[in-house]
mmCIF file as gemmi writes it, N, C-alpha and C atoms, coordinates in Angstrom:
data_model
loop_
_atom_site.group_PDB
_atom_site.id
_atom_site.type_symbol
_atom_site.label_atom_id
_atom_site.label_alt_id
_atom_site.label_comp_id
_atom_site.label_asym_id
_atom_site.label_entity_id
_atom_site.label_seq_id
_atom_site.pdbx_PDB_ins_code
_atom_site.Cartn_x
_atom_site.Cartn_y
_atom_site.Cartn_z
_atom_site.occupancy
_atom_site.B_iso_or_equiv
_atom_site.pdbx_formal_charge
_atom_site.auth_seq_id
_atom_site.auth_asym_id
_atom_site.pdbx_PDB_model_num
ATOM 1 N N . MET Axp A 1 ? -165.858 81.44 -51.391 1 0 ? 1 A 1
ATOM 2 C CA . MET Axp A 1 ? -165.265 80.782 -52.527 1 0 ? 1 A 1
ATOM 3 C C . MET Axp A 1 ? -164.067 81.588 -53.029 1 0 ? 1 A 1
ATOM 4 N N . THR Axp A 2 ? -163.344 82.149 -52.097 1 0 ? 2 A 1
ATOM 5 C CA . THR Axp A 2 ? -162.178 82.949 -52.448 1 0 ? 2 A 1
ATOM 6 C C . THR Axp A 2 ? -160.989 82.033 -52.676 1 0 ? 2 A 1
ATOM 7 N N . ARG Axp A 3 ? -160.31 82.244 -53.788 1 0 ? 3 A 1
ATOM 8 C CA . ARG Axp A 3 ? -159.142 81.428 -54.144 1 0 ? 3 A 1
ATOM 9 C C . ARG Axp A 3 ? -157.968 82.348 -54.423 1 0 ? 3 A 1
ATOM 10 N N . GLU Axp A 4 ? -156.785 81.79 -54.359 1 0 ? 4 A 1
ATOM 11 C CA . GLU Axp A 4 ? -155.598 82.555 -54.723 1 0 ? 4 A 1
ATOM 12 C C . GLU Axp A 4 ? -155.569 82.741 -56.231 1 0 ? 4 A 1
ATOM 13 N N . ALA Axp A 5 ? -154.884 83.774 -56.689 1 0 ? 5 A 1
ATOM 14 C CA . ALA Axp A 5 ? -154.873 84.116 -58.111 1 0 ? 5 A 1
ATOM 15 C C . ALA Axp A 5 ? -154.266 83.013 -58.957 1 0 ? 5 A 1
ATOM 16 N N . GLY Axp A 6 ? -153.279 82.282 -58.474 1 0 ? 6 A 1
ATOM 17 C CA . GLY Axp A 6 ? -152.619 81.274 -59.263 1 0 ? 6 A 1
ATOM 18 C C . GLY Axp A 6 ? -153.327 79.935 -59.27 1 0 ? 6 A 1
ATOM 19 N N . HIS Axp A 7 ? -154.335 79.727 -58.424 1 0 ? 7 A 1
ATOM 20 C CA . HIS Axp A 7 ? -154.998 78.432 -58.3 1 0 ? 7 A 1
ATOM 21 C C . HIS Axp A 7 ? -156.05 78.273 -59.386 1 0 ? 7 A 1
ATOM 22 N N . ASP Axp A 8 ? -155.923 77.205 -60.173 1 0 ? 8 A 1
ATOM 23 C CA . ASP Axp A 8 ? -156.904 76.91 -61.212 1 0 ? 8 A 1
ATOM 24 C C . ASP Axp A 8 ? -157.885 75.876 -60.678 1 0 ? 8 A 1
ATOM 25 N N . GLY Axp A 9 ? -159.151 76.202 -60.624 1 0 ? 9 A 1
ATOM 26 C CA . GLY Axp A 9 ? -160.161 75.253 -60.182 1 0 ? 9 A 1
ATOM 27 C C . GLY Axp A 9 ? -160.559 74.346 -61.329 1 0 ? 9 A 1
ATOM 28 N N . GLY Axp A 10 ? -161.467 73.449 -61.037 1 0 ? 10 A 1
ATOM 29 C CA . GLY Axp A 10 ? -161.96 72.543 -62.071 1 0 ? 10 A 1
ATOM 30 C C . GLY Axp A 10 ? -162.886 73.27 -63.028 1 0 ? 10 A 1
ATOM 31 N N . PRO Axp A 11 ? -163.333 72.549 -64.059 1 0 ? 11 A 1
ATOM 32 C CA . PRO Axp A 11 ? -164.223 73.174 -65.053 1 0 ? 11 A 1
ATOM 33 C C . PRO Axp A 11 ? -165.532 73.649 -64.435 1 0 ? 11 A 1
ATOM 34 N N . ASP Axp A 12 ? -166.051 72.929 -63.45 1 0 ? 12 A 1
ATOM 35 C CA . ASP Axp A 12 ? -167.301 73.344 -62.812 1 0 ? 12 A 1
ATOM 36 C C . ASP Axp A 12 ? -167.128 74.674 -62.081 1 0 ? 12 A 1
ATOM 37 N N . GLU Axp A 13 ? -166.009 74.805 -61.396 1 0 ? 13 A 1
ATOM 38 C CA . GLU Axp A 13 ? -165.749 76.046 -60.665 1 0 ? 13 A 1
ATOM 39 C C . GLU Axp A 13 ? -165.58 77.217 -61.633 1 0 ? 13 A 1
ATOM 40 N N . ARG Axp A 14 ? -164.929 76.977 -62.758 1 0 ? 14 A 1
ATOM 41 C CA . ARG Axp A 14 ? -164.745 78.033 -63.762 1 0 ? 14 A 1
ATOM 42 C C . ARG Axp A 14 ? -166.075 78.48 -64.329 1 0 ? 14 A 1
ATOM 43 N N . VAL Axp A 15 ? -166.996 77.518 -64.575 1 0 ? 15 A 1
ATOM 44 C CA . VAL Axp A 15 ? -168.316 77.866 -65.096 1 0 ? 15 A 1
ATOM 45 C C . VAL Axp A 15 ? -169.071 78.709 -64.078 1 0 ? 15 A 1
ATOM 46 N N . VAL Axp A 16 ? -169.015 78.291 -62.817 1 0 ? 16 A 1
ATOM 47 C CA . VAL Axp A 16 ? -169.692 79.053 -61.766 1 0 ? 16 A 1
ATOM 48 C C . VAL Axp A 16 ? -169.132 80.465 -61.683 1 0 ? 16 A 1
ATOM 49 N N . LEU Axp A 17 ? -167.816 80.6 -61.756 1 0 ? 17 A 1
ATOM 50 C CA . LEU Axp A 17 ? -167.199 81.926 -61.695 1 0 ? 17 A 1
ATOM 51 C C . LEU Axp A 17 ? -167.583 82.776 -62.899 1 0 ? 17 A 1
ATOM 52 N N . LEU Axp A 18 ? -167.608 82.166 -64.079 1 0 ? 18 A 1
ATOM 53 C CA . LEU Axp A 18 ? -168.013 82.912 -65.279 1 0 ? 18 A 1
ATOM 54 C C . LEU Axp A 18 ? -169.455 83.385 -65.178 1 0 ? 18 A 1
ATOM 55 N N . VAL Axp A 19 ? -170.343 82.502 -64.729 1 0 ? 19 A 1
ATOM 56 C CA . VAL Axp A 19 ? -171.76 82.869 -64.598 1 0 ? 19 A 1
ATOM 57 C C . VAL Axp A 19 ? -171.928 83.966 -63.551 1 0 ? 19 A 1
ATOM 58 N N . ALA Axp A 20 ? -171.218 83.843 -62.43 1 0 ? 20 A 1
ATOM 59 C CA . ALA Axp A 20 ? -171.306 84.859 -61.378 1 0 ? 20 A 1
ATOM 60 C C . ALA Axp A 20 ? -170.791 86.207 -61.887 1 0 ? 20 A 1
ATOM 61 N N . GLY Axp A 21 ? -169.71 86.18 -62.634 1 0 ? 21 A 1
ATOM 62 C CA . GLY Axp A 21 ? -169.177 87.425 -63.193 1 0 ? 21 A 1
ATOM 63 C C . GLY Axp A 21 ? -170.127 88.054 -64.197 1 0 ? 21 A 1
ATOM 64 N N . ALA Axp A 22 ? -170.726 87.22 -65.05 1 0 ? 22 A 1
ATOM 65 C CA . ALA Axp A 22 ? -171.687 87.737 -66.035 1 0 ? 22 A 1
ATOM 66 C C . ALA Axp A 22 ? -172.919 88.3 -65.334 1 0 ? 22 A 1
ATOM 67 N N . ALA Axp A 23 ? -173.394 87.637 -64.281 1 0 ? 23 A 1
ATOM 68 C CA . ALA Axp A 23 ? -174.554 88.13 -63.536 1 0 ? 23 A 1
ATOM 69 C C . ALA Axp A 23 ? -174.239 89.462 -62.874 1 0 ? 23 A 1
ATOM 70 N N . ASP Axp A 24 ? -173.052 89.591 -62.296 1 0 ? 24 A 1
ATOM 71 C CA . ASP Axp A 24 ? -172.663 90.852 -61.674 1 0 ? 24 A 1
ATOM 72 C C . ASP Axp A 24 ? -172.598 91.974 -62.7 1 0 ? 24 A 1
ATOM 73 N N . LEU Axp A 25 ? -172.056 91.665 -63.874 1 0 ? 25 A 1
ATOM 74 C CA . LEU Axp A 25 ? -171.986 92.656 -64.945 1 0 ? 25 A 1
ATOM 75 C C . LEU Axp A 25 ? -173.381 93.072 -65.392 1 0 ? 25 A 1
ATOM 76 N N . ALA Axp A 26 ? -174.302 92.108 -65.522 1 0 ? 26 A 1
ATOM 77 C CA . ALA Axp A 26 ? -175.672 92.414 -65.939 1 0 ? 26 A 1
ATOM 78 C C . ALA Axp A 26 ? -176.372 93.283 -64.906 1 0 ? 26 A 1
ATOM 79 N N . VAL Axp A 27 ? -176.215 92.949 -63.631 1 0 ? 27 A 1
ATOM 80 C CA . VAL Axp A 27 ? -176.845 93.748 -62.567 1 0 ? 27 A 1
ATOM 81 C C . VAL Axp A 27 ? -176.289 95.163 -62.567 1 0 ? 27 A 1
ATOM 82 N N . SER Axp A 28 ? -175.005 95.288 -62.767 1 0 ? 28 A 1
ATOM 83 C CA . SER Axp A 28 ? -174.378 96.606 -62.813 1 0 ? 28 A 1
ATOM 84 C C . SER Axp A 28 ? -174.916 97.42 -63.992 1 0 ? 28 A 1
ATOM 85 N N . ALA Axp A 29 ? -175.047 96.782 -65.151 1 0 ? 29 A 1
ATOM 86 C CA . ALA Axp A 29 ? -175.555 97.48 -66.339 1 0 ? 29 A 1
ATOM 87 C C . ALA Axp A 29 ? -176.999 97.898 -66.149 1 0 ? 29 A 1
ATOM 88 N N . VAL Axp A 30 ? -177.817 97.02 -65.567 1 0 ? 30 A 1
ATOM 89 C CA . VAL Axp A 30 ? -179.221 97.36 -65.326 1 0 ? 30 A 1
ATOM 90 C C . VAL Axp A 30 ? -179.324 98.514 -64.343 1 0 ? 30 A 1
ATOM 91 N N . GLY Axp A 31 ? -178.495 98.49 -63.314 1 0 ? 31 A 1
ATOM 92 C CA . GLY Axp A 31 ? -178.493 99.593 -62.348 1 0 ? 31 A 1
ATOM 93 C C . GLY Axp A 31 ? -178.138 100.919 -63.003 1 0 ? 31 A 1
ATOM 94 N N . SER Axp A 32 ? -177.144 100.9 -63.873 1 0 ? 32 A 1
ATOM 95 C CA . SER Axp A 32 ? -176.76 102.125 -64.585 1 0 ? 32 A 1
ATOM 96 C C . SER Axp A 32 ? -177.873 102.601 -65.498 1 0 ? 32 A 1
ATOM 97 N N . ALA Axp A 33 ? -178.522 101.668 -66.183 1 0 ? 33 A 1
ATOM 98 C CA . ALA Axp A 33 ? -179.619 102.037 -67.083 1 0 ? 33 A 1
ATOM 99 C C . ALA Axp A 33 ? -180.784 102.636 -66.304 1 0 ? 33 A 1
ATOM 100 N N . LEU Axp A 34 ? -181.11 102.049 -65.149 1 0 ? 34 A 1
ATOM 101 C CA . LEU Axp A 34 ? -182.2 102.6 -64.345 1 0 ? 34 A 1
ATOM 102 C C . LEU Axp A 34 ? -181.865 103.996 -63.833 1 0 ? 34 A 1
ATOM 103 N N . GLY Axp A 35 ? -180.625 104.216 -63.481 1 0 ? 35 A 1
ATOM 104 C CA . GLY Axp A 35 ? -180.214 105.554 -63.062 1 0 ? 35 A 1
ATOM 105 C C . GLY Axp A 35 ? -180.367 106.565 -64.189 1 0 ? 35 A 1
ATOM 106 N N . ALA Axp A 36 ? -180.023 106.17 -65.392 1 0 ? 36 A 1
ATOM 107 C CA . ALA Axp A 36 ? -180.178 107.059 -66.544 1 0 ? 36 A 1
ATOM 108 C C . ALA Axp A 36 ? -181.647 107.35 -66.814 1 0 ? 36 A 1
ATOM 109 N N . VAL Axp A 37 ? -182.501 106.331 -66.685 1 0 ? 37 A 1
ATOM 110 C CA . VAL Axp A 37 ? -183.934 106.529 -66.911 1 0 ? 37 A 1
ATOM 111 C C . VAL Axp A 37 ? -184.502 107.466 -65.854 1 0 ? 37 A 1
ATOM 112 N N . ARG Axp A 38 ? -184.11 107.277 -64.594 1 0 ? 38 A 1
ATOM 113 C CA . ARG Axp A 38 ? -184.576 108.187 -63.535 1 0 ? 38 A 1
ATOM 114 C C . ARG Axp A 38 ? -184.17 109.624 -63.839 1 0 ? 38 A 1
ATOM 115 N N . GLY Axp A 39 ? -182.955 109.813 -64.301 1 0 ? 39 A 1
ATOM 116 C CA . GLY Axp A 39 ? -182.499 111.156 -64.659 1 0 ? 39 A 1
ATOM 117 C C . GLY Axp A 39 ? -183.313 111.755 -65.785 1 0 ? 39 A 1
ATOM 118 N N . LEU Axp A 40 ? -183.667 110.943 -66.774 1 0 ? 40 A 1
ATOM 119 C CA . LEU Axp A 40 ? -184.479 111.444 -67.883 1 0 ? 40 A 1
ATOM 120 C C . LEU Axp A 40 ? -185.893 111.797 -67.434 1 0 ? 40 A 1
ATOM 121 N N . LEU Axp A 41 ? -186.456 111.005 -66.528 1 0 ? 41 A 1
ATOM 122 C CA . LEU Axp A 41 ? -187.813 111.271 -66.065 1 0 ? 41 A 1
ATOM 123 C C . LEU Axp A 41 ? -187.893 112.544 -65.229 1 0 ? 41 A 1
ATOM 124 N N . ARG Axp A 42 ? -186.797 112.95 -64.626 1 0 ? 42 A 1
ATOM 125 C CA . ARG Axp A 42 ? -186.782 114.172 -63.818 1 0 ? 42 A 1
ATOM 126 C C . ARG Axp A 42 ? -186.665 115.427 -64.676 1 0 ? 42 A 1
ATOM 127 N N . ARG Axp A 43 ? -186.368 115.274 -65.933 1 0 ? 43 A 1
ATOM 128 C CA . ARG Axp A 43 ? -186.202 116.438 -66.808 1 0 ? 43 A 1
ATOM 129 C C . ARG Axp A 43 ? -187.555 117.073 -67.08 1 0 ? 43 A 1
ATOM 130 N N . SER Axp A 44 ? -187.556 118.37 -67.273 1 0 ? 44 A 1
ATOM 131 C CA . SER Axp A 44 ? -188.8 119.081 -67.53 1 0 ? 44 A 1
ATOM 132 C C . SER Axp A 44 ? -189.273 118.894 -68.968 1 0 ? 44 A 1
ATOM 133 N N . ASP Axp A 45 ? -188.378 118.519 -69.861 1 0 ? 45 A 1
ATOM 134 C CA . ASP Axp A 45 ? -188.756 118.341 -71.269 1 0 ? 45 A 1
ATOM 135 C C . ASP Axp A 45 ? -188.894 116.866 -71.629 1 0 ? 45 A 1
ATOM 136 N N . ALA Axp A 46 ? -189.346 116.048 -70.672 1 0 ? 46 A 1
ATOM 137 C CA . ALA Axp A 46 ? -189.461 114.606 -70.908 1 0 ? 46 A 1
ATOM 138 C C . ALA Axp A 46 ? -190.446 114.3 -72.036 1 0 ? 46 A 1
ATOM 139 N N . ALA Axp A 47 ? -191.551 115.035 -72.109 1 0 ? 47 A 1
ATOM 140 C CA . ALA Axp A 47 ? -192.535 114.795 -73.166 1 0 ? 47 A 1
ATOM 141 C C . ALA Axp A 47 ? -191.933 115.097 -74.541 1 0 ? 47 A 1
ATOM 142 N N . GLU Axp A 48 ? -191.168 116.162 -74.623 1 0 ? 48 A 1
ATOM 143 C CA . GLU Axp A 48 ? -190.516 116.514 -75.891 1 0 ? 48 A 1
ATOM 144 C C . GLU Axp A 48 ? -189.48 115.463 -76.282 1 0 ? 48 A 1
ATOM 145 N N . LEU Axp A 49 ? -188.721 114.975 -75.289 1 0 ? 49 A 1
ATOM 146 C CA . LEU Axp A 49 ? -187.75 113.92 -75.566 1 0 ? 49 A 1
ATOM 147 C C . LEU Axp A 49 ? -188.438 112.652 -76.054 1 0 ? 49 A 1
ATOM 148 N N . ALA Axp A 50 ? -189.569 112.308 -75.447 1 0 ? 50 A 1
ATOM 149 C CA . ALA Axp A 50 ? -190.316 111.116 -75.866 1 0 ? 50 A 1
ATOM 150 C C . ALA Axp A 50 ? -190.824 111.276 -77.289 1 0 ? 50 A 1
ATOM 151 N N . ALA Axp A 51 ? -191.3 112.466 -77.632 1 0 ? 51 A 1
ATOM 152 C CA . ALA Axp A 51 ? -191.788 112.708 -78.994 1 0 ? 51 A 1
ATOM 153 C C . ALA Axp A 51 ? -190.65 112.605 -80.004 1 0 ? 51 A 1
ATOM 154 N N . GLN Axp A 52 ? -189.49 113.157 -79.657 1 0 ? 52 A 1
ATOM 155 C CA . GLN Axp A 52 ? -188.331 113.057 -80.551 1 0 ? 52 A 1
ATOM 156 C C . GLN Axp A 52 ? -187.887 111.612 -80.709 1 0 ? 52 A 1
ATOM 157 N N . ALA Axp A 53 ? -187.911 110.858 -79.616 1 0 ? 53 A 1
ATOM 158 C CA . ALA Axp A 53 ? -187.533 109.445 -79.693 1 0 ? 53 A 1
ATOM 159 C C . ALA Axp A 53 ? -188.508 108.681 -80.569 1 0 ? 53 A 1
ATOM 160 N N . GLU Axp A 54 ? -189.795 108.994 -80.455 1 0 ? 54 A 1
ATOM 161 C CA . GLU Axp A 54 ? -190.794 108.325 -81.297 1 0 ? 54 A 1
ATOM 162 C C . GLU Axp A 54 ? -190.568 108.652 -82.766 1 0 ? 54 A 1
ATOM 163 N N . ASN Axp A 55 ? -190.292 109.914 -83.068 1 0 ? 55 A 1
ATOM 164 C CA . ASN Axp A 55 ? -190.026 110.309 -84.457 1 0 ? 55 A 1
ATOM 165 C C . ASN Axp A 55 ? -188.792 109.605 -85.008 1 0 ? 55 A 1
ATOM 166 N N . GLU Axp A 56 ? -187.753 109.515 -84.185 1 0 ? 56 A 1
ATOM 167 C CA . GLU Axp A 56 ? -186.525 108.862 -84.637 1 0 ? 56 A 1
ATOM 168 C C . GLU Axp A 56 ? -186.745 107.37 -84.87 1 0 ? 56 A 1
ATOM 169 N N . LEU Axp A 57 ? -187.486 106.722 -83.966 1 0 ? 57 A 1
ATOM 170 C CA . LEU Axp A 57 ? -187.767 105.295 -84.145 1 0 ? 57 A 1
ATOM 171 C C . LEU Axp A 57 ? -188.631 105.053 -85.372 1 0 ? 57 A 1
ATOM 172 N N . THR Axp A 58 ? -189.598 105.937 -85.618 1 0 ? 58 A 1
ATOM 173 C CA . THR Axp A 58 ? -190.437 105.814 -86.807 1 0 ? 58 A 1
ATOM 174 C C . THR Axp A 58 ? -189.591 105.954 -88.072 1 0 ? 58 A 1
ATOM 175 N N . ALA Axp A 59 ? -188.69 106.926 -88.085 1 0 ? 59 A 1
ATOM 176 C CA . ALA Axp A 59 ? -187.822 107.124 -89.247 1 0 ? 59 A 1
ATOM 177 C C . ALA Axp A 59 ? -186.91 105.917 -89.456 1 0 ? 59 A 1
ATOM 178 N N . ARG Axp A 60 ? -186.367 105.373 -88.366 1 0 ? 60 A 1
ATOM 179 C CA . ARG Axp A 60 ? -185.52 104.186 -88.486 1 0 ? 60 A 1
ATOM 180 C C . ARG Axp A 60 ? -186.311 102.993 -89.011 1 0 ? 60 A 1
ATOM 181 N N . GLY Axp A 61 ? -187.537 102.845 -88.515 1 0 ? 61 A 1
ATOM 182 C CA . GLY Axp A 61 ? -188.388 101.755 -88.994 1 0 ? 61 A 1
ATOM 183 C C . GLY Axp A 61 ? -188.685 101.884 -90.479 1 0 ? 61 A 1
ATOM 184 N N . ARG Axp A 62 ? -188.94 103.113 -90.914 1 0 ? 62 A 1
ATOM 185 C CA . ARG Axp A 62 ? -189.203 103.348 -92.34 1 0 ? 62 A 1
ATOM 186 C C . ARG Axp A 62 ? -187.973 102.988 -93.178 1 0 ? 62 A 1
ATOM 187 N N . LEU Axp A 63 ? -186.784 103.366 -92.7 1 0 ? 63 A 1
ATOM 188 C CA . LEU Axp A 63 ? -185.554 103.033 -93.426 1 0 ? 63 A 1
ATOM 189 C C . LEU Axp A 63 ? -185.343 101.524 -93.512 1 0 ? 63 A 1
ATOM 190 N N . VAL Axp A 64 ? -185.613 100.83 -92.406 1 0 ? 64 A 1
ATOM 191 C CA . VAL Axp A 64 ? -185.437 99.374 -92.407 1 0 ? 64 A 1
ATOM 192 C C . VAL Axp A 64 ? -186.407 98.729 -93.393 1 0 ? 64 A 1
ATOM 193 N N . LEU Axp A 65 ? -187.66 99.157 -93.363 1 0 ? 65 A 1
ATOM 194 C CA . LEU Axp A 65 ? -188.632 98.578 -94.29 1 0 ? 65 A 1
ATOM 195 C C . LEU Axp A 65 ? -188.281 98.886 -95.737 1 0 ? 65 A 1
ATOM 196 N N . ASP Axp A 66 ? -187.802 100.105 -95.986 1 0 ? 66 A 1
ATOM 197 C CA . ASP Axp A 66 ? -187.396 100.451 -97.354 1 0 ? 66 A 1
ATOM 198 C C . ASP Axp A 66 ? -186.209 99.616 -97.803 1 0 ? 66 A 1
ATOM 199 N N . ARG Axp A 67 ? -185.315 99.312 -96.877 1 0 ? 67 A 1
ATOM 200 C CA . ARG Axp A 67 ? -184.112 98.555 -97.223 1 0 ? 67 A 1
ATOM 201 C C . ARG Axp A 67 ? -184.44 97.096 -97.539 1 0 ? 67 A 1
ATOM 202 N N . TYR Axp A 68 ? -185.338 96.494 -96.764 1 0 ? 68 A 1
ATOM 203 C CA . TYR Axp A 68 ? -185.568 95.061 -96.901 1 0 ? 68 A 1
ATOM 204 C C . TYR Axp A 68 ? -186.845 94.698 -97.646 1 0 ? 68 A 1
ATOM 205 N N . ALA Axp A 69 ? -187.722 95.639 -97.853 1 0 ? 69 A 1
ATOM 206 C CA . ALA Axp A 69 ? -188.939 95.355 -98.618 1 0 ? 69 A 1
ATOM 207 C C . ALA Axp A 69 ? -188.58 95.339 -100.1 1 0 ? 69 A 1
ATOM 208 N N . GLY Axp A 70 ? -189.494 94.829 -100.895 1 0 ? 70 A 1
ATOM 209 C CA . GLY Axp A 70 ? -189.252 94.788 -102.331 1 0 ? 70 A 1
ATOM 210 C C . GLY Axp A 70 ? -189.165 96.181 -102.901 1 0 ? 70 A 1
ATOM 211 N N . PRO Axp A 71 ? -188.533 96.316 -104.054 1 0 ? 71 A 1
ATOM 212 C CA . PRO Axp A 71 ? -188.408 97.648 -104.656 1 0 ? 71 A 1
ATOM 213 C C . PRO Axp A 71 ? -189.782 98.168 -105.079 1 0 ? 71 A 1
ATOM 214 N N . PRO Axp A 72 ? -189.983 99.459 -105.029 1 0 ? 72 A 1
ATOM 215 C CA . PRO Axp A 72 ? -191.268 100.011 -105.438 1 0 ? 72 A 1
ATOM 216 C C . PRO Axp A 72 ? -191.468 99.818 -106.943 1 0 ? 72 A 1
ATOM 217 N N . PRO Axp A 73 ? -192.725 99.773 -107.381 1 0 ? 73 A 1
ATOM 218 C CA . PRO Axp A 73 ? -192.966 99.612 -108.818 1 0 ? 73 A 1
ATOM 219 C C . PRO Axp A 73 ? -192.464 100.833 -109.593 1 0 ? 73 A 1
ATOM 220 N N . ALA Axp A 74 ? -192.095 100.603 -110.824 1 0 ? 74 A 1
ATOM 221 C CA . ALA Axp A 74 ? -191.575 101.681 -111.674 1 0 ? 74 A 1
ATOM 222 C C . ALA Axp A 74 ? -192.68 102.705 -111.932 1 0 ? 74 A 1
ATOM 223 N N . HIS Axp A 75 ? -192.349 103.97 -111.78 1 0 ? 75 A 1
ATOM 224 C CA . HIS Axp A 75 ? -193.326 105.045 -111.916 1 0 ? 75 A 1
ATOM 225 C C . HIS Axp A 75 ? -193.938 105.088 -113.328 1 0 ? 75 A 1
ATOM 226 N N . LEU Axp A 76 ? -193.103 104.994 -114.34 1 0 ? 76 A 1
ATOM 227 C CA . LEU Axp A 76 ? -193.619 105.052 -115.711 1 0 ? 76 A 1
ATOM 228 C C . LEU Axp A 76 ? -194.503 103.841 -116.031 1 0 ? 76 A 1
ATOM 229 N N . GLU Axp A 77 ? -194.16 102.689 -115.463 1 0 ? 77 A 1
ATOM 230 C CA . GLU Axp A 77 ? -194.986 101.501 -115.654 1 0 ? 77 A 1
ATOM 231 C C . GLU Axp A 77 ? -196.383 101.715 -115.068 1 0 ? 77 A 1
ATOM 232 N N . LEU Axp A 78 ? -196.441 102.322 -113.918 1 0 ? 78 A 1
ATOM 233 C CA . LEU Axp A 78 ? -197.739 102.606 -113.302 1 0 ? 78 A 1
ATOM 234 C C . LEU Axp A 78 ? -198.547 103.579 -114.15 1 0 ? 78 A 1
ATOM 235 N N . LEU Axp A 79 ? -197.891 104.604 -114.665 1 0 ? 79 A 1
ATOM 236 C CA . LEU Axp A 79 ? -198.589 105.568 -115.519 1 0 ? 79 A 1
ATOM 237 C C . LEU Axp A 79 ? -199.096 104.912 -116.803 1 0 ? 79 A 1
ATOM 238 N N . ALA Axp A 80 ? -198.3 104.023 -117.38 1 0 ? 80 A 1
ATOM 239 C CA . ALA Axp A 80 ? -198.717 103.342 -118.606 1 0 ? 80 A 1
ATOM 240 C C . ALA Axp A 80 ? -199.925 102.451 -118.329 1 0 ? 80 A 1
ATOM 241 N N . ARG Axp A 81 ? -199.933 101.741 -117.253 1 0 ? 81 A 1
ATOM 242 C CA . ARG Axp A 81 ? -201.072 100.892 -116.909 1 0 ? 81 A 1
ATOM 243 C C . ARG Axp A 81 ? -202.325 101.728 -116.68 1 0 ? 81 A 1
ATOM 244 N N . LEU Axp A 82 ? -202.167 102.862 -116.012 1 0 ? 82 A 1
ATOM 245 C CA . LEU Axp A 82 ? -203.297 103.749 -115.783 1 0 ? 82 A 1
ATOM 246 C C . LEU Axp A 82 ? -203.854 104.283 -117.102 1 0 ? 82 A 1
ATOM 247 N N . ALA Axp A 83 ? -202.97 104.648 -118.029 1 0 ? 83 A 1
ATOM 248 C CA . ALA Axp A 83 ? -203.413 105.157 -119.33 1 0 ? 83 A 1
ATOM 249 C C . ALA Axp A 83 ? -204.154 104.076 -120.106 1 0 ? 83 A 1
ATOM 250 N N . VAL Axp A 84 ? -203.658 102.843 -120.077 1 0 ? 84 A 1
ATOM 251 C CA . VAL Axp A 84 ? -204.326 101.74 -120.77 1 0 ? 84 A 1
ATOM 252 C C . VAL Axp A 84 ? -205.699 101.499 -120.152 1 0 ? 84 A 1
ATOM 253 N N . ALA Axp A 85 ? -205.787 101.551 -118.845 1 0 ? 85 A 1
ATOM 254 C CA . ALA Axp A 85 ? -207.071 101.338 -118.171 1 0 ? 85 A 1
ATOM 255 C C . ALA Axp A 85 ? -208.061 102.446 -118.515 1 0 ? 85 A 1
ATOM 256 N N . ARG Axp A 86 ? -207.604 103.671 -118.61 1 0 ? 86 A 1
ATOM 257 C CA . ARG Axp A 86 ? -208.495 104.795 -118.966 1 0 ? 86 A 1
ATOM 258 C C . ARG Axp A 86 ? -208.977 104.664 -120.396 1 0 ? 86 A 1
ATOM 259 N N . ARG Axp A 87 ? -208.095 104.275 -121.301 1 0 ? 87 A 1
ATOM 260 C CA . ARG Axp A 87 ? -208.505 104.093 -122.711 1 0 ? 87 A 1
ATOM 261 C C . ARG Axp A 87 ? -209.539 102.993 -122.822 1 0 ? 87 A 1
ATOM 262 N N . ALA Axp A 88 ? -209.321 101.909 -122.088 1 0 ? 88 A 1
ATOM 263 C CA . ALA Axp A 88 ? -210.277 100.808 -122.142 1 0 ? 88 A 1
ATOM 264 C C . ALA Axp A 88 ? -211.617 101.243 -121.565 1 0 ? 88 A 1
ATOM 265 N N . ALA Axp A 89 ? -211.602 102.077 -120.525 1 0 ? 89 A 1
ATOM 266 C CA . ALA Axp A 89 ? -212.861 102.557 -119.942 1 0 ? 89 A 1
ATOM 267 C C . ALA Axp A 89 ? -213.556 103.529 -120.881 1 0 ? 89 A 1
ATOM 268 N N . ASP Axp A 90 ? -212.793 104.369 -121.604 1 0 ? 90 A 1
ATOM 269 C CA . ASP Axp A 90 ? -213.388 105.32 -122.554 1 0 ? 90 A 1
ATOM 270 C C . ASP Axp A 90 ? -213.97 104.605 -123.769 1 0 ? 90 A 1
ATOM 271 N N . ASP Axp A 91 ? -213.328 103.52 -124.225 1 0 ? 91 A 1
ATOM 272 C CA . ASP Axp A 91 ? -213.8 102.774 -125.389 1 0 ? 91 A 1
ATOM 273 C C . ASP Axp A 91 ? -215.031 101.954 -125.073 1 0 ? 91 A 1
ATOM 274 N N . ALA Axp A 92 ? -215.224 101.599 -123.846 1 0 ? 92 A 1
ATOM 275 C CA . ALA Axp A 92 ? -216.36 100.729 -123.475 1 0 ? 92 A 1
ATOM 276 C C . ALA Axp A 92 ? -217.651 101.464 -123.384 1 0 ? 92 A 1
């Protein structure tokens, strides 16, 4: 399916070429990623790297939850409720 550079094919041919190019790019990226993973697995400190990655992912997850979860209750409000509950328990 080799064409000259100046020849414009139909829309179907362009779609096929785009899909083929995207597939080639994806295969190339996956190959590079697998090579990087193989290199990491050959390292002697792979367990330490995995632990650091887990800690970093946990910290990122905590930040995301803090960002999108509701705001924490007001500290003084919690203390006031606790004091009221203790007084009610002492009076009873």
